[in-house]
C-alpha positions as CSV (number, residue, x, y, z in Angstrom):
1,M,0.0,0.0,0.0
2,A,2.9,2.3,0.6
3,E,3.8,2.2,-3.1
4,H,0.3,3.2,-4.0
5,V,0.3,6.1,-1.6
6,K,3.7,7.2,-2.8
7,A,2.6,7.2,-6.4
8,L,-0.6,8.9,-5.6
9,V,1.2,11.7,-3.7
10,H,3.8,12.0,-6.5
11,N,1.1,12.4,-9.2
12,C,-0.7,15.0,-7.1
13,A,2.6,16.9,-6.5
14,S,2.9,17.3,-10.3
15,S,-0.5,18.9,-10.3
16,L,0.7,21.3,-7.6
17,Y,3.4,22.4,-10.1
18,A,0.8,23.0,-12.7
19,L,-1.2,25.1,-10.2
20,R,1.8,27.2,-9.5
21,V,2.2,27.8,-13.2
22,L,-1.4,28.8,-13.5
23,R,-0.9,31.2,-10.5
24,S,2.1,32.8,-12.2
25,H,-0.1,33.4,-15.3
26,G,-2.6,35.3,-13.2
27,L,-5.3,32.9,-12.2
28,N,-7.1,34.1,-9.1
29,D,-7.1,32.2,-5.8
30,A,-10.8,31.2,-6.0
31,A,-10.2,29.6,-9.4
32,L,-7.0,27.9,-8.2
33,Q,-8.9,26.4,-5.2
34,T,-11.6,25.1,-7.6
35,V,-9.0,23.5,-9.8
36,Y,-7.1,22.1,-6.8
37,R,-10.3,20.5,-5.5
38,A,-11.3,19.2,-8.9
39,V,-7.9,17.7,-9.8
40,V,-5.9,16.9,-6.6
41,V,-8.6,16.2,-4.0
42,T,-10.6,14.2,-6.5
43,R,-7.6,12.1,-7.4
44,L,-6.9,11.5,-3.7
45,A,-10.5,10.5,-3.0
46,Y,-10.9,8.2,-6.0
47,A,-11.9,4.7,-4.6
48,I,-10.7,5.8,-1.2
49,S,-13.2,3.5,0.5
50,A,-11.4,0.5,-1.2
51,W,-7.9,1.3,-0.1
52,W,-8.0,3.6,3.0
53,G,-8.5,0.7,5.4
54,F,-5.2,-0.9,4.3
55,T,-3.1,2.2,4.8
56,T,-0.6,2.5,7.6
57,A,-0.3,5.5,9.9
58,D,2.8,6.6,7.9
59,D,0.8,6.5,4.7
60,R,-2.0,8.5,6.2
61,Q,0.5,11.1,7.6
62,R,2.1,11.3,4.1
63,I,-1.2,12.2,2.6
64,E,-2.1,14.7,5.4
65,R,1.3,16.4,5.0
66,F,0.7,16.7,1.2
67,L,-2.7,18.3,1.9
68,R,-1.1,20.7,4.4
69,R,1.4,21.7,1.7
70,G,-1.6,22.6,-0.5
71,T,-3.1,24.6,2.3
72,R,0.2,26.5,2.9
73,S,0.4,27.2,-0.9
74,G,-3.1,28.7,-0.8
75,F,-4.6,26.1,-3.1
76,C,-6.7,24.5,-0.3
77,R,-8.8,26.3,2.3
78,S,-8.1,25.3,5.9
79,D,-11.8,24.5,6.6
80,W,-11.9,21.8,3.9
81,P,-12.4,18.3,5.4
82,S,-9.3,16.1,6.1
83,V,-8.6,13.0,4.0
84,E,-9.8,10.8,6.9
85,T,-13.1,12.6,6.8
86,L,-13.3,12.1,3.1
87,A,-12.6,8.3,3.5
88,E,-15.2,8.0,6.2
89,D,-17.8,9.8,4.1
90,A,-17.0,7.6,1.1
91,A,-17.3,4.5,3.2
92,D,-20.7,5.6,4.5
93,V,-21.9,6.4,0.9
94,L,-20.7,2.9,-0.3
95,F,-22.4,1.2,2.7
96,R,-25.8,3.0,2.0
97,R,-25.5,2.1,-1.7
98,V,-24.9,-1.6,-1.0
99,L,-27.9,-1.7,1.4
100,Y,-30.1,0.0,-1.2
101,A,-28.9,-2.4,-4.0
102,M,-29.7,-5.4,-1.7
103,K,-33.2,-4.0,-1.1
104,I,-33.8,-3.5,-4.8
105,I,-32.6,-7.0,-5.7
106,C,-34.7,-8.6,-3.1
107,Y,-37.8,-6.7,-3.9
108,T,-37.3,-7.4,-7.6
109,H,-37.4,-11.2,-7.0
110,C,-40.5,-10.8,-4.7
111,Y,-39.4,-13.3,-2.0
112,P,-41.5,-13.8,1.1
113,T,-40.2,-12.6,4.4
114,R,-36.5,-13.4,4.5
115,T,-33.6,-12.6,6.7
116,V,-30.2,-11.9,5.1
117,M,-26.9,-11.7,7.0
118,V,-24.5,-9.4,5.3
119,T,-20.9,-8.9,6.3
120,I,-19.4,-5.6,5.0
121,Y,-15.9,-4.4,5.5
122,V,-15.8,-0.6,5.9
123,T,-12.3,0.9,6.1
124,G,-10.8,-2.3,7.5
125,D,-13.5,-2.8,10.2
126,M,-16.0,-5.6,9.9
127,I,-19.6,-4.6,10.3
128,E,-22.3,-7.3,10.4
129,V,-25.8,-6.2,9.4
130,L,-28.9,-8.3,9.9
131,Y,-31.2,-7.1,7.1
132,L,-34.9,-8.2,7.3
133,I,-36.7,-8.0,4.0
134,T,-40.5,-8.4,3.9
135,T,-42.2,-8.5,0.5
136,S,-45.6,-9.7,-0.6
137,E,-46.0,-12.0,-3.6
138,I,-47.4,-10.4,-6.7
139,S,-50.3,-12.4,-8.2
C-alpha cells in the first residue's frame, strides 16, 4: 500500500506544479482552489473506501502532509475536510448504496419474508448487518 500512496502523492505533486504555473499566469485564488479540488482532491479521494483501510499510519501522515502543503500554498482552504473525513464519508456512501442495492434486488425477486446476513468491510473494520426483508408476492 505504501507504493500506491507514494505514487498517488507524486502524481498529485505534479498537479501542484501545474497550479503554480497557473498562478504565475494570473489565475485568481478562488479559481485555483476550484482547480485544486477538482484535480488533486478528486484524485486522492478516488476509490478511497477501497484502499483507505489498508493504509498504515505513515501512509496517512504522508497524505495529510501533502494536503497541508496545498493549504500553505493557498490552493486549499483550511476549513476543507481532512482526507480521513473524506474516507469515512466515502465508506458511508458505499455502505448505503450496498444496502439499497440489496433491497432492490430482493424486492425485484419478490421473495416472502426473509432474513439476510451481510458482512461488509468498511475501512478495515467488519460490520455485520442483519437485514430483514419483507415483501408480498405479486399475483
